[in-house]
C-alpha positions as CSV (number, residue, x, y, z in Angstrom):
1,X,16.7,-146.3,205.1
2,X,18.8,-148.8,206.9
3,X,19.9,-148.3,210.5
4,X,23.5,-148.0,209.2
5,X,22.5,-145.1,207.0
6,X,20.6,-143.3,209.6
7,X,23.3,-143.8,212.2
8,X,25.7,-141.8,209.9
9,X,23.5,-138.8,210.5
10,X,24.2,-136.4,213.3
11,X,21.4,-134.0,214.5
12,X,22.3,-131.0,216.6
13,X,20.8,-129.8,219.8
14,X,21.8,-126.6,221.8
15,X,21.0,-127.0,225.4
16,X,19.3,-123.7,226.5
17,X,16.9,-125.0,229.1
18,X,19.0,-124.1,232.2
19,X,17.6,-121.6,234.7
20,X,20.9,-119.6,234.7
21,X,20.6,-118.9,238.5
22,X,24.2,-118.1,239.0
23,X,24.4,-115.9,235.9
24,X,21.4,-113.9,236.9
25,X,20.1,-113.8,233.3
26,X,19.3,-116.3,230.6
27,X,22.6,-117.5,229.3
28,X,21.1,-118.5,226.0
29,X,19.9,-115.0,225.3
30,X,23.3,-113.3,225.9
31,X,24.7,-111.6,222.7
32,X,28.3,-112.6,222.7
33,X,28.6,-112.6,218.9
34,X,25.8,-110.2,217.8
35,X,22.9,-112.5,218.3
36,X,21.4,-114.7,221.0
37,X,24.0,-117.3,222.1
38,X,21.6,-120.2,221.6
39,X,21.1,-119.2,217.9
40,X,24.8,-118.5,217.5
41,X,25.6,-122.1,218.7
42,X,22.8,-123.5,216.6
43,X,24.3,-121.8,213.5
44,X,27.6,-123.5,214.3
45,X,26.1,-126.9,214.6
46,X,24.0,-126.4,211.5
47,X,27.1,-126.5,209.4
48,X,27.6,-130.1,210.4
49,X,24.0,-131.3,211.1
50,X,21.1,-131.7,208.7
51,X,18.7,-130.7,211.5
52,X,19.5,-128.5,214.5
53,X,17.2,-127.7,217.5
54,X,17.1,-125.5,220.5
55,X,16.5,-127.7,223.5
56,X,14.4,-126.0,226.2
57,X,11.9,-126.5,229.0
58,X,8.2,-126.4,228.3
59,X,7.6,-123.2,230.3
60,X,10.3,-121.2,228.5
61,X,9.2,-118.6,226.2
62,X,11.6,-118.6,223.2
63,X,9.9,-116.8,220.4
64,X,12.8,-115.2,218.6
65,X,14.8,-118.3,217.5
66,X,15.4,-119.1,213.9
67,X,15.6,-122.8,214.9
68,X,12.9,-125.3,215.9
69,X,12.5,-126.0,219.6
70,X,13.1,-129.4,221.2
71,X,11.0,-129.3,224.4
72,X,12.0,-131.5,227.2
73,X,9.9,-134.6,227.6
74,X,12.1,-135.9,230.5
75,X,11.5,-133.1,232.9
76,X,13.4,-132.1,236.1
77,X,16.5,-134.0,235.1
78,X,18.7,-131.1,233.7
79,X,21.0,-131.9,230.8
80,X,20.3,-135.7,231.0
81,X,16.7,-135.0,230.4
82,X,17.5,-132.9,227.4
83,X,19.7,-135.6,225.9
84,X,17.0,-138.3,226.4
85,X,14.4,-135.9,225.0
86,X,16.5,-135.6,221.9
87,X,16.6,-139.4,221.5
88,X,12.8,-139.4,222.1
89,X,12.6,-137.1,219.1
90,X,14.7,-139.4,216.9
91,X,16.7,-142.4,218.2
92,X,18.0,-143.5,214.9
93,X,20.5,-140.7,214.6
94,X,23.4,-139.5,216.6
95,X,23.0,-136.3,218.5
96,X,25.6,-133.6,218.8
97,X,24.7,-132.0,222.2
98,X,26.2,-128.7,223.0
99,X,25.6,-126.4,226.0
100,X,24.7,-122.8,225.2
101,X,27.2,-121.4,227.7
102,X,30.3,-122.0,225.6
103,X,31.0,-118.6,224.0
104,X,34.5,-119.5,222.9
105,X,33.4,-122.7,221.1
106,X,34.3,-122.4,217.4
107,X,33.8,-124.2,214.1
108,X,37.3,-125.7,214.1
109,X,36.6,-127.5,217.5
110,X,33.3,-128.9,216.3
111,X,34.9,-130.0,213.0
112,X,37.6,-131.8,215.0
113,X,34.9,-133.6,217.1
114,X,32.9,-134.7,214.1
115,X,36.0,-135.7,212.1
116,X,37.2,-138.0,215.0
117,X,33.7,-139.4,215.8
118,X,33.8,-143.1,216.7
119,X,30.5,-144.6,215.8
120,X,31.6,-147.9,217.5
121,X,31.4,-146.3,220.9
122,X,28.3,-144.8,222.7
123,X,29.8,-141.3,222.6
124,X,32.7,-139.1,221.3
125,X,33.6,-136.3,223.7
126,X,36.4,-134.0,224.8
127,X,38.5,-134.2,227.9
128,X,38.1,-131.1,230.0
129,X,41.3,-129.1,230.1
130,X,40.4,-128.0,233.6
131,X,39.8,-131.3,235.5
132,X,40.6,-134.0,233.0
133,X,37.0,-135.3,233.1
134,X,34.9,-135.9,230.0
135,X,32.8,-133.0,228.8
136,X,29.2,-134.4,228.3
137,X,27.8,-131.1,226.9
138,X,29.9,-131.0,223.9
139,X,29.6,-134.6,222.8
140,X,28.3,-136.7,220.0
141,X,26.0,-139.3,221.6
142,X,25.4,-142.3,219.4
143,X,22.0,-144.0,219.1
144,X,23.3,-146.8,221.4
145,X,23.6,-144.3,224.2
146,X,19.9,-144.1,224.6
147,X,19.5,-147.5,226.2
148,X,22.6,-147.0,228.3
149,X,21.4,-143.7,229.7
150,X,17.9,-145.0,230.4
151,X,19.4,-148.0,232.3
152,X,21.6,-145.6,234.3
153,X,18.5,-143.5,235.0
154,X,16.8,-146.5,236.5
155,X,19.8,-146.9,238.8
156,X,19.4,-143.4,240.0
157,X,22.1,-141.7,237.9
158,X,21.1,-138.3,236.4
159,X,24.5,-136.9,235.6
160,X,25.7,-137.2,232.0
161,X,29.3,-136.7,233.0
162,X,29.1,-139.7,235.3
163,X,27.5,-141.6,232.5
164,X,30.6,-141.0,230.4
165,X,32.9,-141.8,233.3
166,X,31.2,-145.1,234.1
167,X,31.4,-146.5,230.6
168,X,34.5,-148.0,229.0
169,X,32.9,-147.6,225.6
170,X,33.5,-143.8,225.1
171,X,36.0,-142.0,222.8
172,X,37.6,-139.1,224.7
173,X,39.6,-136.6,222.6
174,X,42.1,-133.8,223.6
175,X,40.6,-130.5,222.5
176,X,42.8,-128.8,219.8
177,X,42.0,-125.4,221.4
178,X,41.3,-126.0,225.1
179,X,40.0,-122.5,225.6
180,X,37.1,-123.3,223.3
181,X,35.6,-125.5,226.0
182,X,35.4,-122.6,228.5
183,X,31.9,-122.3,229.9
184,X,30.4,-119.2,231.7
185,X,28.1,-119.7,234.7
186,X,28.7,-116.4,236.6
187,X,29.0,-112.7,235.8
188,X,32.6,-112.9,236.8
189,X,33.3,-115.7,234.3
190,X,31.4,-113.8,231.7
191,X,33.5,-110.7,232.2
192,X,36.7,-112.7,231.7
193,X,35.3,-114.3,228.5
194,X,34.2,-110.9,227.2
195,X,37.8,-109.7,227.7
196,X,39.1,-112.6,225.7
197,X,36.6,-112.1,222.9
198,X,37.5,-108.4,222.7
199,X,41.2,-109.2,222.3
200,X,40.4,-111.7,219.5
201,X,38.3,-109.1,217.7
């Protein structure tokens, strides 16, 4: 395979390695849609990706997933470590990185992101409807992003959002359904999201 052929491929990774301190329970294990959220998200990504993984910390015990685990090799760095670990797994493909705490994320939103992917930039992402900043945890990171992120890491940057903000080589999209980017970090936020999901159903 040539590098061009492999760069057309997008693998998926659901970030489920957070410690969920503010939520008080594992966010990846919450059943928003009838199964563990990490598996629900992986099922969404799997419609667009030939390979989809659950990204986690080494000490996590995830024994009930239908998807292969992608264990952090860059530890203690949060989401950036998970992104770099994905490239450590395979740096010849793009990676669709999605946090597990997005219970309103839907297939249409992912479809829009994939359809508007710009392989000529290091990443294709959404603008947050809440603060106008890029959303690094629902982003397609291109293979070229690996070197860029490693260089930033050497400079002391560990925040993937800042990585997107510091680059002028990023494609930023307006989300067609802004609510789909709603994340849940606390029980109060979870309660509001559950109310929204109940209304939809």
